MITORVO-346139 format. One record per residue: z, y, x of N, C-alpha, C in turn; residue in one letter. Coordinates in steps of 0.02 Angstrom, whole numbers, plus 50000, padded with zeros to 5 digits. Layout:
// MITORVO-346139
ZYXZYXZYXa ...
***
This chain:
// MITORVO-346139
500004994050042500005000050000500005006250043m 500415005950096500435011550142499775012750176g 499405007250191498755007950222498265011250175r 498295009550110497855012650062497995020150056n 498615022050060498795029150058498525032750119q 498545029350176498275032550237497515033550230q 497165028450203496445029050193496275034750145y 496645035150090496515040550041496665047350071s 497165047750114497315054150147496755056250194q 496485051450231495935052850276495325055350236v 495175051950180494605053950139494695060850110l 495315062450090495445069150062495375074450115s 495595072950176495515077850230494785078950245v 494385073450248493675074150262493325078050207n 493525076850144493215080450088493385087850092r 494015089350109494215096350115493855099650173a 493775096050229493425098850287492695100050271a 492395095450232491695096250212491605102350168a 492055103350121492015109250078492115115650118l 492575115450167492685121350209492075122850252a 491655117850264491065118850307490465121550269w 490495121850203489915124050164489655131050182l 490085135950197489815142350221489385141550284p 489585137050328489185135750387488515132650369g 488505128350318487875125350296487415130650266s 487715135450229487305140850201486985145050257a 487375146350310487095149950367486555145850402l 486645139250404486155134750434485495135050397f 485525135050330484915135550290484565142250302v 484965147650303484675154150318484355154350387g 484675150950434484415150550502483725147250504n 483675141250475483045137450480482495140550438i 482675143250379482145146050337481895152650365y 482355157250379482145163750406481805162850474a 482055158150514481745156850579481035154250572g 480925149850523480255147250512479775152750489s 480015157150444479585162550421479435167450477r 479935168850519479815173450576479345170350627a 479435163950641479015160650692478295159950668l 478185159850602477505159450577477135166050584s 477495171450598477195178150603477215180950674r 477665178350715477765181150782477585176050836l 477345178350894477215173850950477875170750974p 477825164851003478425161251025478845165251075i 478545168351127478965172351173479325178051138p 478995181251089479315186651052479885183851010f 479775178150979480295175150938480915173350980f 480805170451039481375168851082481755175151104f 481375180451118481695186751138482155189351082t 481925188951020482335191050964482895186050951l 482745179650956483255174550944483845175250992h 483705177051054484245177851102484735183351083n 484495188151042484935193551020485475191050972a 485435184750949485975182050908486635181750946s 486585181551013487195181851054487555188451043e 487175193751029487485200351015487885200050951v 487615196650899487965195950836488615192150846i 488585186550883489185182650897489695186750936s 489455190450985489895194651026490255199850982f 489895203150938490185208350896490695205450847l 490525199750817490985196650769491635194650803i 491575191450861492175189450898492585195450922l 492235200750940492565206650964492965210050909k 492675210150848492995213650792493535209350761v 493385202950749493855198650713494395195550757t 494205193450817494675189950861494915194250920q 494575199850931494735204150988494765200251054r 494275195851063494245191951124494025196351183e 494325195051240494145198651301493545195351334r 493045199251350492445196751381492385199251453m 492085195151495491985197251565491435202551567s 491445206551621490935211751628490235208751633w 490185202751662489535199551668489255197751600m 489685195151556489455193351489489265199651449k 489655204951456489505211151421488835213951444i 488705213651510488075216151537487485211951512f 487575205351511487035200851488486895202051414s 487405203051373487305204451302486925210951292v 487085215951333486725222351328485985221451348n 485845217251396485145215851414484775212551356m 485105207851322484795204651265484675209551208l 485155213951197485085218851143484525223851158l 484495226251220483975231051239483285227851233a 483225221551251482575218151246482355217551174s 482825215651130482655214751059482485221351025a 482815226751045482685233251014482005236051036i 481855235351100481235238251126480615234151111n 480695227751097480115223451084479695225851025l 479995226850965479565229150909479275236150920p 479605240250960479345247050973478685246751011i 478635241951058478045241551100477575235851081h 477715232451026477285226851005476615229650981d 476065227651014475405230250994475165227650926p 475455222150903475285219250838475905218950794q 476225224550786476855224950750476775222350678f 477205217450661477205214450594477895215550564d 477965220350517478635221750489478965215650457p 478565211750420478845205850388479125200850437g 478775199750493479025195150543479685197350573g 479745203850586480365206350616480935206450566y 480785207350502481325207050451481605199950447v 481155195050445481385188150444481765186350508w 481525189050564481875187750628482575190850627a 482655196650595483305199750591483785195450550l 483545192750494483965188250454484145182050494i 483655179350530483775173450572484295174850625h 484245180650657484725182450710485435182650682i 485515185850624486185186350595486465179450577f 486045175250547486285168550527486475164350588c 486075164650641486225160750701486865163250734v 486935169850740487535172550771488165171050732g 488135171850666488715170450624488875162950623a 488345158850622488445151550623488785149350688y 488585152250743488875150450808489625151950808r 489825157650781490535159350778490905154750730v 490605153450672490915149050622491015142050651f 490525139650688490565133050719491105132850772q 491175138250809491675138550862492375138550835k 492475141850777493145142550748493315136950700k 492835132550684492955127050638492845120550675t 493395117350695493345111450737493595105150702s 493605105150635493855099350598493335093750594h 492715095250607492175090350601491825089550668l 491565083650680491165082550741490475085650732s 490095085850786489425088650784488975084750735d 489035078150735488625074150690488825075250617l 489475075750605489705077050537489475083950512e 489505088850556489275095550537488525095450519q 488135092250562487415092150550487235087850490q 487615082550477487485078450418487585082650355y 488125086450351488245090750294487705096150290i 487505098950347486985104050348486335101450318n 486125095550339485485092850316485505090950242y 486065088050221486125086350149486115092750107v 486485097750129486505104150092485825107450091f 485475107450148484815110750152484305107150109s 484325100350109483855096650067483965098149994v 484595098149972484745099549902484545106649883l 484725111549925484575118449909483825119849909l 483485117649962482775119149967482355115249917l 482585109149898482235105449846482285109149779t 482885111549764482975115549703482555121949705f 482555125149764482185131349770481435130349765a 481195124549788480475123149787480235120849720a 480685119049675480475116849608480205122749569h 479655121949533479345127649497479815131049449p 480325127449423480785130549375481425132949408t 481465132249475482075134349510482145141849511g 482775144149508482895151349507482715154649573d 482725150749627482585153549693481855153349711l 481445150749666480735149849682480395156449699f 480525161449658480205167849671480465171249734g 481105170249748481405173549806481175170549871a 481125163849873480935160549935480185160049944l 479815160249889479085160449892478795154749934d 478925148549913478675142749949477925142149939f 477545141649994476805141149987476585133949979p 476025132949945475685126549942476145120849921f 476495121949864476995117049842476675110249829l 476055110149805475735103849789475255101649844m 475295104749903474835103149957475095097149996s 474635092450010474805086550050475005088650121y 474635093450149474775095650217475465098850221q 475645102650169476295106050169476865100950169f 476825095950124477365090950120477375086550183h 476785085050211476765081150273477085084950330s 476935091550333477245095650385477995096050378g 478245096450316478965096650305479295090150328c 478985084450310479265077950330479265077250407c 478705079250438478665078650511479175083250544a 479255089250517479745093950545480455091350538s 480605088350480481275085550469481405079750517a 480905075450527480985069650571481075071850644l 480665076550667480725079050735481395082750744l 481595086550693482235089950696482815085150701g 482765079450666483295074450668483355071450738f 482785069650768482805066950836483045072150887f 482855078450876483095083750920483855084450913l 484105083750852484825084150841485185078650879l 484925072450874485245066850910485235068050985l 484675070551011484625071951083485115077351104a 485195082551061485655088051077486375085651078t 486565081651027487245079051024487385074551084v 486895070451102486975066051161487045070151224k 486665075551230486695079851289487375083251293l 487635085651237488275089051237488845084251254r 488785078051233489315073151247489295070751319s 488715071251351488645068651419488725074051473a 488625080351454488645085751503489135091151483l 489405094851530489815100651513489415105851475p 489765110251439489435115151396488975119751436l 489195121851496488775126451535488145123051560e 488165116551573487565112951594487075112251536h 487345111351475486905111051416486545117651407c 486915123151417486605129851412486055130751463g 486145127951523485625128551574485005124651555a 485085118751525484505114851504484145118251446w 484515121151400484205124851344483815130851371v 484105134351420483755140051450483115137851484f 483145132251521482555129651554482005127851504l 482215124851447481725123051396481395129351367a 481775134751358481485140951332480995143951382k 481165143651446480715146351498480055142451498v 480105135851495479495131751496479075133051433l 479405133451376479035134651313478705141551314t 479075146551338478785153251343478195153451390t 478245149951446477695150051495477085146151472g 477195140751433476635136551413476315138851347l 476675142751307476415144751242475755148651245s 475645153051297474995156451299474405151851311p 474545145751336474005140851346473785137651281l 474215137951230474075134751166473905139851112v 474265145451113474165150651062473895157051094f 473535160851053473285167251077473825172551068q 474055175451122474605180251121474375186651156i 474485192251123474325198751152474965201851180e 474975202551245475575205251279475365211151322v 475755216551319475635222251363476215222651413n 476185227051462476725227351512477415228551483p 477455232551429478105234151399478415227951367e 478005224351327478285218351294478435212851345t 478025212551398478175207651451478845209151484l 478995215451495479645217451523480215215451476c 480105216151410480615214251362480745206651365c 480205202751371480275195551374480655193451437i 480455196351494480775194651558481505197051559l 481635202851530482315205451528482755200951484c 482475198551429482865194051386483015187451422s 482525184651457482645178551495483155179751550l 483115185551583483615187151634484305187851605g 484355190951546485005191651513485285184951493g 484855180451468485095173851450485315169851511e 484945170351566485155166951627485825169551651a 485925176051647486575178951667487125176651620l 486965175951556487465173651507487665166551521l 487175162251537487335155251554487765154951617v 487605159151665488015159351727488715161851714y 488785166651669489455169351653489875164151618s 489565159851578489935154551545490175149251596e 489785148451649489955143551701490485146251748k 490475152851758490935155851807491655155751781a 
***
């Protein structure tokens, strides 16, 4: 009888932790949806430059709510990321207001999610992502339904298109495998080493993307991209120091 009570207590704790994680799942959905919309309008190097500014959002939230003390190196790196993100749309020769609006929403969701994840440690990485994916599937399925209240707001294209649904399934499958690889990497390596590998992946993707996609870059936007990469490298080093 006592064992049954222990099992029920564990289940109740897990249920309570799952409910407490729902705000994080909402931020996760905002992250993936706004990020997808922004990436469909912006070149990959530009998107990464804006995405890196999510560290500024995390920094500000922690500074205001937790009053955490930051090293001068981290403050300097965050300022580099912020300056790059602000100057990029100013000098973008193919400025797309819609792409930058979606990128702004994506930046806020990623930054807030990172803080929420840091301060909520009741669930493992796999448990968090399991709840995220279940929540996103339920929400986006409802939103994509022609009678859903969110249909007009989210404006899902090609709902009856075979290519659209195939792309969604492929994206979900690749995202799942990427999730497993990320969790495995985090469990096998220290946090600062994981940051270094993520940074290396961004550098390679940024460098190879012009070979696949047509990207118009001028000296000003190139400086923004390089400054953002430099700021991220400094941020990774500050986490290691």
